[in-house]
C-alpha positions in Angstrom: -3.6 -1.4 8.3 -1.8 -0.4 11.5 -0.6 3.4 11.0 1.3 3.7 14.2 2.4 1.5 17.4 -0.8 1.6 19.5 -3.4 0.9 16.7 -1.2 -1.8 15.5 -1.8 -3.8 18.5 -5.5 -2.8 17.9 -5.5 -4.1 14.2 -4.2 -7.3 15.4 -7.1 -8.0 18.0 -9.0 -7.4 15.2 -7.6 -9.9 13.0 -7.6 -12.5 15.7 -11.2 -11.9 16.1 -12.0 -12.1 12.4 -10.4 -15.2 10.6 -11.0 -13.5 6.9 -8.9 -10.5 7.7 -4.9 -10.1 8.0 -3.0 -7.3 8.7 -0.2 -4.7 7.5 1.6 -3.1 10.7 4.0 -0.3 10.6 4.5 3.3 11.4 3.0 6.2 8.7 5.0 8.9 8.0 2.4 11.1 9.6 2.8 9.4 12.7 6.8 9.1 12.6 7.1 11.8 14.9 5.9 9.2 17.7 9.0 6.4 16.8 10.4 6.2 20.0 13.7 4.2 21.3 11.7 1.0 21.6 9.3 1.0 18.7 11.4 -1.2 16.6 12.0 -3.5 18.7 8.1 -3.5 19.8 7.2 -3.3 16.0 8.9 -6.3 15.1 7.5 -8.8 17.6 4.5 -7.7 16.2 5.7 -8.4 12.5 6.8 -12.0 13.4 3.1 -13.0 13.2 1.9 -14.7 10.6 -1.2 -12.9 10.2 0.9 -9.7 9.5 1.4 -9.9 5.5 2.8 -6.4 5.2 5.2 -4.0 6.6 3.7 -0.8 6.7 2.1 1.8 5.7 5.3 3.6 5.8 6.8 6.3 3.2 7.2 10.2 2.9 4.7 12.4 3.2 5.8 15.9 1.6 2.1 17.3 1.0 1.2 17.7 4.6 4.6 17.1 6.6 2.9 16.4 9.6 6.3 14.9 10.7 9.4 16.6 10.2 11.2 15.4 6.7 14.1 14.0 7.9 12.1 12.0 11.1 9.8 10.7 8.3 13.0 9.2 6.1 14.7 7.7 9.1 11.7 5.9 10.0 11.1 4.8 6.8 14.7 3.5 6.2 14.1 1.8 9.5 10.9 0.0 8.3 12.7 -1.0 5.2 15.0 -2.7 7.2 12.7 -4.1 9.4 10.8 -5.8 6.6 14.1 -7.5 5.1 14.6 -8.9 8.8 11.4 -10.3 9.1 10.9 -11.1 4.9 7.7 -9.2 4.3 6.6 -7.2 1.5 6.4 -3.6 2.2 3.4 -1.5 1.9 4.2 2.2 0.4 2.7 5.6 1.1 4.2 8.5 -0.7 2.7 11.9 -1.9 4.6 14.2 -3.5 7.6 12.5 -2.6 8.5 10.1 -5.5 11.9 11.0 -6.3 13.0 10.4 -2.5 11.0 7.5 -2.0 12.1 5.3 -5.0 15.9 7.0 -4.1 15.1 5.4 -0.2 14.0 2.4 -1.4 16.8 1.3 -3.9 19.4 2.8 -1.3 17.8 0.4 1.3 17.5 -2.6 -0.9 14.0 -2.8 -0.7 13.5 -5.0 -3.9 15.0 -7.8 -1.7 11.1 -7.9 -0.4 8.9 -5.6 -3.1 6.0 -4.8 -1.7 3.0 -2.5 -2.8 2.6 1.3 -3.9 -0.8 2.0 -1.8 -3.1 4.1 -3.6 -0.9 4.7 -6.5 -1.1 8.5 -7.5 2.1 8.9 -9.4 3.0 9.2 -13.1 4.4 6.8 -15.6 8.1 7.4 -15.1 7.2 6.6 -11.0 5.2 3.4 -12.3 8.2 2.4 -14.4 10.9 2.5 -11.6 8.8 1.1 -8.9 8.2 -2.1 -11.2 11.7 -2.2 -11.7 12.2 -2.5 -7.9 9.7 -5.5 -8.0 7.0 -3.2 -6.6 3.1 -4.0 -7.3 0.7 -0.9 -8.3 -2.3 -0.7 -6.0 -5.0 1.5 -7.8 -7.7 3.3 -5.4 -11.2 5.0 -6.1 -9.1 8.1 -7.8 -8.9 6.1 -11.1 -12.7 6.7 -11.4 -12.2 10.6 -11.0 -12.8 12.3 -14.3 -9.7 14.4 -14.4 -7.5 11.3 -13.4 -6.0 11.1 -16.6 -2.4 10.2 -15.9 -3.4 7.7 -13.1 -5.6 6.2 -15.5 -2.7 6.0 -18.3 -0.9 4.1 -15.8 -3.4 1.8 -14.6 -4.2 1.1 -18.4 -0.5 0.1 -19.4 0.7 -1.6 -16.0 1.3 -5.4 -16.2 -1.6 -7.7 -15.7 0.7 -9.5 -13.0 1.4 -6.1 -11.1 -2.1 -4.5 -10.4 -4.1 -4.6 -7.2 -7.2 -2.7 -6.0 -8.2 -1.3 -3.0 -10.5 1.9 -1.5 -8.0 3.7 0.9 -11.0 3.7 3.2 -12.3 5.8 4.6 -11.1 8.2 2.0 -11.5 8.6 -1.4 -14.8 7.0 -2.2 -15.3 6.1 -6.1 -17.4 7.3 -8.3 -20.6 6.9 -8.0 -20.2 7.8 -4.3 -17.2 10.5 -4.5 -17.5 12.9 -1.2 -19.2 10.1 1.0 -17.2 8.2 3.6 -15.7 5.3 1.8 -15.8 1.7 2.7 -14.3 -1.6 1.8 -17.4 -2.8 -0.3 -16.6 -0.4 -2.9 -13.8 -1.5 -4.2 -16.0 -3.1 -6.5 -16.4 -0.1 -8.6 -12.6 0.7 -8.6 -12.4 -3.0 -10.3 -14.9 -2.3 -12.9 -13.1 0.7 -13.5 -10.0 -1.0 -14.0 -11.7 -3.4 -16.5 -13.1 -1.0 -18.4 -9.8 1.0 -18.9 -8.0 -2.2 -19.7 -10.9 -3.8 -22.0 -11.3 -6.6 -20.3 -13.9 -8.3 -18.0 -14.6 -7.8 -14.1 -14.0 -11.0 -13.6 -11.0 -10.8 -15.2 -9.6 -8.3 -12.9 -11.3 -10.2 -10.0 -9.6 -13.1 -10.7 -6.3 -11.2 -11.4 -6.1 -9.2 -8.4 -6.5 -11.6 -6.3 -4.1 -14.3 -7.6 -1.9 -11.1 -7.7 -1.9 -10.5 -3.9 -1.6 -14.3 -3.0 1.8 -14.3 -5.4 2.7 -11.3 -3.5 1.8 -11.6 0.4 1.1 -15.5 0.1 -3.0 -14.9 1.1 -5.7 -15.8 -1.2 -8.9 -13.5 0.7 -11.4 -15.8 -1.7 -10.3 -19.1 0.1 
């Protein structure tokens, strides 16, 4: 996942060197302040590569405010428009900005491309509205945390054709590795927890989330 224009280039180098990788490219809300006059054109050029399957991370972060809020909103809107232009789904980061995130997604017609709410950490009301906009919900190591009851409730309830799993490496390591530097291999713990919450087998979750990713962005990681 690229989070600003320069590391998007590094991401594409990795993708071209490793045939089992695909990319998501965008400007993270933390990096919105780096958006320049030529960023849109350069990013669009990268997004047309068939190995790029998502636009993002993009969105809003009202927790850290590393970039001014008006800049975050403007850059978010520009990337939704880019996603619609290139016909690729969005990867959404939202933190303490749920209502504004949903409002902007609606105003910019994001349902035309859909996407994924990355590292889902919102409530049931947000989940319902995101699903109505055609988005998938991606669950991270947070669902393994003892006090994450609200997120666990969403993970238990969410339609089976809209769930995904992730790690958000190097952050949010799942139990039993909480507090350590996260790594992609530990997604197995997220999937195991999701299976337990939903009362299905691990194999069922593995199959569902793989099929859901393929349906969303046309890539089957197991193939």
